[in-house]
N, CA, C and O atoms as a GROMACS GRO file, in nm:
protein
  260
    1MET      N    1   3.119   1.126  14.744
    1MET     CA    2   3.117   1.180  14.880
    1MET      C    3   3.251   1.197  14.893
    1MET      O    4   3.335   1.125  14.839
    2ARG      N    5   3.275   1.303  14.973
    2ARG     CA    6   3.388   1.343  15.022
    2ARG      C    7   3.449   1.278  15.184
    2ARG      O    8   3.373   1.278  15.281
    3ILE      N    9   3.530   1.249  15.191
    3ILE     CA   10   3.626   1.195  15.356
    3ILE      C   11   3.703   1.281  15.361
    3ILE      O   12   3.777   1.307  15.266
    4VAL      N   13   3.703   1.351  15.483
    4VAL     CA   14   3.819   1.440  15.527
    4VAL      C   15   3.913   1.402  15.658
    4VAL      O   16   3.862   1.370  15.766
    5ARG      N   17   4.015   1.408  15.643
    5ARG     CA   18   4.089   1.439  15.747
    5ARG      C   19   4.152   1.567  15.799
    5ARG      O   20   4.252   1.624  15.755
    6ALA      N   21   4.049   1.614  15.936
    6ALA     CA   22   4.074   1.706  16.010
    6ALA      C   23   4.217   1.760  16.006
    6ALA      O   24   4.300   1.697  15.939
    7PRO      N   25   4.256   1.877  16.073
    7PRO     CA   26   4.400   1.948  16.087
    7PRO      C   27   4.431   1.833  16.221
    7PRO      O   28   4.540   1.780  16.243
    8ASP      N   29   4.297   1.812  16.304
    8ASP     CA   30   4.367   1.743  16.447
    8ASP      C   31   4.385   1.597  16.424
    8ASP      O   32   4.443   1.534  16.512
    9GLY      N   33   4.344   1.533  16.318
    9GLY     CA   34   4.368   1.416  16.252
    9GLY      C   35   4.276   1.319  16.251
    9GLY      O   36   4.310   1.203  16.229
   10SER      N   37   4.138   1.357  16.278
   10SER     CA   38   4.004   1.281  16.296
   10SER      C   39   3.974   1.288  16.161
   10SER      O   40   4.012   1.377  16.086
   11VAL      N   41   3.900   1.187  16.128
   11VAL     CA   42   3.876   1.115  16.001
   11VAL      C   43   3.697   1.142  15.987
   11VAL      O   44   3.636   1.112  16.090
   12ALA      N   45   3.617   1.190  15.878
   12ALA     CA   46   3.465   1.205  15.879
   12ALA      C   47   3.436   1.219  15.764
   12ALA      O   48   3.528   1.230  15.683
   13VAL      N   49   3.298   1.223  15.720
   13VAL     CA   50   3.257   1.246  15.623
   13VAL      C   51   3.216   1.400  15.604
   13VAL      O   52   3.162   1.476  15.685
   14ASP      N   53   3.251   1.421  15.493
   14ASP     CA   54   3.233   1.620  15.463
   14ASP      C   55   3.091   1.599  15.390
   14ASP      O   56   3.091   1.563  15.272
   15GLU      N   57   2.994   1.616  15.445
   15GLU     CA   58   2.860   1.601  15.365
   15GLU      C   59   2.872   1.726  15.297
   15GLU      O   60   2.839   1.719  15.178
   16THR      N   61   2.916   1.857  15.341
   16THR     CA   62   2.933   1.985  15.282
   16THR      C   63   3.040   2.001  15.129
   16THR      O   64   3.034   2.080  15.035
   17GLY      N   65   3.117   1.907  15.157
   17GLY     CA   66   3.230   1.927  15.070
   17GLY      C   67   3.303   2.072  15.114
   17GLY      O   68   3.364   2.125  15.022
   18LYS      N   69   3.305   2.145  15.245
   18LYS     CA   70   3.360   2.231  15.268
   18LYS      C   71   3.467   2.226  15.378
   18LYS      O   72   3.552   2.313  15.402
   19ARG      N   73   3.447   2.101  15.447
   19ARG     CA   74   3.544   2.142  15.590
   19ARG      C   75   3.669   2.128  15.537
   19ARG      O   76   3.691   2.051  15.444
   20SER      N   77   3.770   2.209  15.597
   20SER     CA   78   3.916   2.181  15.616
   20SER      C   79   3.966   2.078  15.621
   20SER      O   80   3.919   1.981  15.679
   21GLY      N   81   4.092   2.081  15.549
   21GLY     CA   82   4.169   1.923  15.565
   21GLY      C   83   4.180   1.851  15.458
   21GLY      O   84   4.130   1.882  15.350
   22ARG      N   85   4.253   1.738  15.481
   22ARG     CA   86   4.314   1.686  15.336
   22ARG      C   87   4.183   1.572  15.303
   22ARG      O   88   4.145   1.503  15.398
   23GLY      N   89   4.128   1.558  15.191
   23GLY     CA   90   4.008   1.544  15.115
   23GLY      C   91   4.053   1.394  15.017
   23GLY      O   92   4.161   1.370  14.964
   24ALA      N   93   3.944   1.323  15.019
   24ALA     CA   94   3.963   1.211  14.927
   24ALA      C   95   3.790   1.187  14.878
   24ALA      O   96   3.705   1.209  14.964
   25TYR      N   97   3.755   1.150  14.767
   25TYR     CA   98   3.644   1.119  14.723
   25TYR      C   99   3.598   0.989  14.663
   25TYR      O  100   3.656   0.946  14.563
   26LEU      N  101   3.498   0.924  14.716
   26LEU     CA  102   3.433   0.783  14.697
   26LEU      C  103   3.290   0.814  14.635
   26LEU      O  104   3.206   0.897  14.668
   27CYS      N  105   3.293   0.726  14.540
   27CYS     CA  106   3.155   0.706  14.499
   27CYS      C  107   3.026   0.685  14.571
   27CYS      O  108   3.034   0.630  14.682
   28PRO      N  109   2.939   0.711  14.538
   28PRO     CA  110   2.835   0.690  14.667
   28PRO      C  111   2.753   0.532  14.620
   28PRO      O  112   2.638   0.529  14.575
   29THR      N  113   2.838   0.410  14.643
   29THR     CA  114   2.802   0.297  14.624
   29THR      C  115   2.842   0.249  14.785
   29THR      O  116   2.907   0.312  14.869
   30ARG      N  117   2.780   0.120  14.796
   30ARG     CA  118   2.826   0.018  14.896
   30ARG      C  119   2.984  -0.027  14.846
   30ARG      O  120   3.089   0.011  14.897
   31GLU      N  121   2.966  -0.116  14.733
   31GLU     CA  122   3.106  -0.161  14.709
   31GLU      C  123   3.191  -0.104  14.701
   31GLU      O  124   3.300  -0.160  14.718
   32CYS      N  125   3.183   0.042  14.670
   32CYS     CA  126   3.298   0.134  14.656
   32CYS      C  127   3.351   0.144  14.808
   32CYS      O  128   3.470   0.136  14.836
   33TRP      N  129   3.274   0.157  14.880
   33TRP     CA  130   3.318   0.204  15.023
   33TRP      C  131   3.388   0.090  15.088
   33TRP      O  132   3.496   0.106  15.144
   34GLN      N  133   3.321  -0.035  15.081
   34GLN     CA  134   3.373  -0.155  15.107
   34GLN      C  135   3.504  -0.171  15.088
   34GLN      O  136   3.586  -0.195  15.177
   35LYS      N  137   3.536  -0.153  14.930
   35LYS     CA  138   3.676  -0.188  14.875
   35LYS      C  139   3.775  -0.101  14.954
   35LYS      O  140   3.871  -0.155  15.009
   36ALA      N  141   3.752   0.040  14.961
   36ALA     CA  142   3.812   0.138  14.999
   36ALA      C  143   3.860   0.131  15.134
   36ALA      O  144   3.975   0.163  15.165
   37LEU      N  145   3.755   0.080  15.234
   37LEU     CA  146   3.811   0.049  15.384
   37LEU      C  147   3.860  -0.053  15.416
   37LEU      O  148   3.932  -0.062  15.515
   38SER      N  149   3.828  -0.159  15.333
   38SER     CA  150   3.894  -0.312  15.348
   38SER      C  151   4.043  -0.321  15.291
   38SER      O  152   4.114  -0.415  15.326
   39GLY      N  153   4.088  -0.227  15.206
   39GLY     CA  154   4.198  -0.217  15.152
   39GLY      C  155   4.288  -0.129  15.161
   39GLY      O  156   4.393  -0.121  15.098
   40GLY      N  157   4.228  -0.034  15.273
   40GLY     CA  158   4.328   0.077  15.322
   40GLY      C  159   4.356   0.192  15.230
   40GLY      O  160   4.452   0.268  15.245
   41LEU      N  161   4.259   0.202  15.124
   41LEU     CA  162   4.284   0.294  15.022
   41LEU      C  163   4.248   0.414  15.105
   41LEU      O  164   4.336   0.495  15.077
   42ILE      N  165   4.163   0.472  15.196
   42ILE     CA  166   4.150   0.577  15.254
   42ILE      C  167   4.233   0.627  15.365
   42ILE      O  168   4.255   0.743  15.399
   43ASP      N  169   4.276   0.515  15.415
   43ASP     CA  170   4.430   0.543  15.495
   43ASP      C  171   4.556   0.610  15.406
   43ASP      O  172   4.638   0.684  15.461
   44ARG      N  173   4.562   0.583  15.291
   44ARG     CA  174   4.653   0.610  15.220
   44ARG      C  175   4.626   0.718  15.143
   44ARG      O  176   4.722   0.794  15.128
   45ALA      N  177   4.507   0.754  15.081
   45ALA     CA  178   4.450   0.873  15.015
   45ALA      C  179   4.486   1.012  15.123
   45ALA      O  180   4.536   1.119  15.090
   46LEU      N  181   4.451   0.976  15.231
   46LEU     CA  182   4.429   1.101  15.329
   46LEU      C  183   4.581   1.095  15.427
   46LEU      O  184   4.618   1.186  15.500
   47ARG      N  185   4.648   0.976  15.407
   47ARG     CA  186   4.792   1.008  15.469
   47ARG      C  187   4.762   1.008  15.635
   47ARG      O  188   4.792   1.101  15.710
   48VAL      N  189   4.700   0.887  15.673
   48VAL     CA  190   4.662   0.892  15.840
   48VAL      C  191   4.633   0.761  15.825
   48VAL      O  192   4.598   0.700  15.724
   49ARG      N  193   4.657   0.704  15.991
   49ARG     CA  194   4.629   0.556  16.017
   49ARG      C  195   4.498   0.561  16.074
   49ARG      O  196   4.495   0.615  16.185
   50MET      N  197   4.397   0.524  16.034
   50MET     CA  198   4.279   0.539  16.080
   50MET      C  199   4.235   0.473  16.203
   50MET      O  200   4.258   0.352  16.201
   51THR      N  201   4.169   0.524  16.329
   51THR     CA  202   4.133   0.436  16.425
   51THR      C  203   4.001   0.330  16.382
   51THR      O  204   3.924   0.323  16.286
   52ASP      N  205   4.018   0.264  16.490
   52ASP     CA  206   3.897   0.152  16.460
   52ASP      C  207   3.766   0.223  16.480
   52ASP      O  208   3.673   0.197  16.404
   53GLU      N  209   3.750   0.325  16.590
   53GLU     CA  210   3.608   0.406  16.570
   53GLU      C  211   3.612   0.492  16.450
   53GLU      O  212   3.500   0.512  16.402
   54ALA      N  213   3.720   0.554  16.382
   54ALA     CA  214   3.672   0.624  16.253
   54ALA      C  215   3.626   0.510  16.166
   54ALA      O  216   3.525   0.532  16.100
   55LYS      N  217   3.683   0.392  16.156
   55LYS     CA  218   3.686   0.273  16.070
   55LYS      C  219   3.526   0.244  16.075
   55LYS      O  220   3.459   0.232  15.972
   56THR      N  221   3.457   0.232  16.245
   56THR     CA  222   3.322   0.186  16.241
   56THR      C  223   3.214   0.307  16.189
   56THR      O  224   3.102   0.283  16.143
   57CYS      N  225   3.276   0.447  16.208
   57CYS     CA  226   3.181   0.532  16.192
   57CYS      C  227   3.143   0.540  16.012
   57CYS      O  228   3.034   0.552  15.955
   58LEU      N  229   3.265   0.527  15.965
   58LEU     CA  230   3.236   0.523  15.797
   58LEU      C  231   3.191   0.390  15.753
   58LEU      O  232   3.139   0.386  15.642
   59GLU      N  233   3.201   0.285  15.818
   59GLU     CA  234   3.113   0.178  15.781
   59GLU      C  235   2.995   0.197  15.793
   59GLU      O  236   2.917   0.169  15.702
   60GLY      N  237   2.947   0.259  15.927
   60GLY     CA  238   2.817   0.271  15.960
   60GLY      C  239   2.739   0.378  15.833
   60GLY      O  240   2.618   0.374  15.807
   61HIS      N  241   2.824   0.456  15.775
   61HIS     CA  242   2.771   0.566  15.712
   61HIS      C  243   2.768   0.476  15.559
   61HIS      O  244   2.675   0.498  15.481
   62ALA      N  245   2.852   0.398  15.533
   62ALA     CA  246   2.827   0.310  15.374
   62ALA      C  247   2.724   0.206  15.423
   62ALA      O  248   2.705   0.117  15.340
   63ALA      N  249   2.656   0.196  15.533
   63ALA     CA  250   2.548   0.099  15.514
   63ALA      C  251   2.379   0.160  15.504
   63ALA      O  252   2.271   0.102  15.505
   64GLY      N  253   2.413   0.293  15.494
   64GLY     CA  254   2.330   0.365  15.465
   64GLY      C  255   2.288   0.366  15.313
   64GLY      O  256   2.177   0.416  15.293
   65PHE      N  257   2.350   0.324  15.213
   65PHE     CA  258   2.380   0.318  15.052
   65PHE      C  259   2.281   0.188  15.031
   65PHE      O  260   2.267   0.140  14.919
   0.00000   0.00000   0.00000
C-alpha cells in the first residue's frame, strides 16, 4: 500500500499508486501499519509532521485489514 504526501502537505492512502507527491510503501498488514504509525516511521519517510487528523485517517484505514 502506498501512502503519499501531496504537494499541499496532506497525507493520504494512495489506492491507485499514481497520485503525485512523496510516497512511502507499507505492507498490507495491521501490525506493519501500527508499527509505522506509532514509531513515527511514516513521518520520517514522507518528511512531514502528520496532524492528528491524518493519523486518525490512516489508523482507520489500517483497521480494515
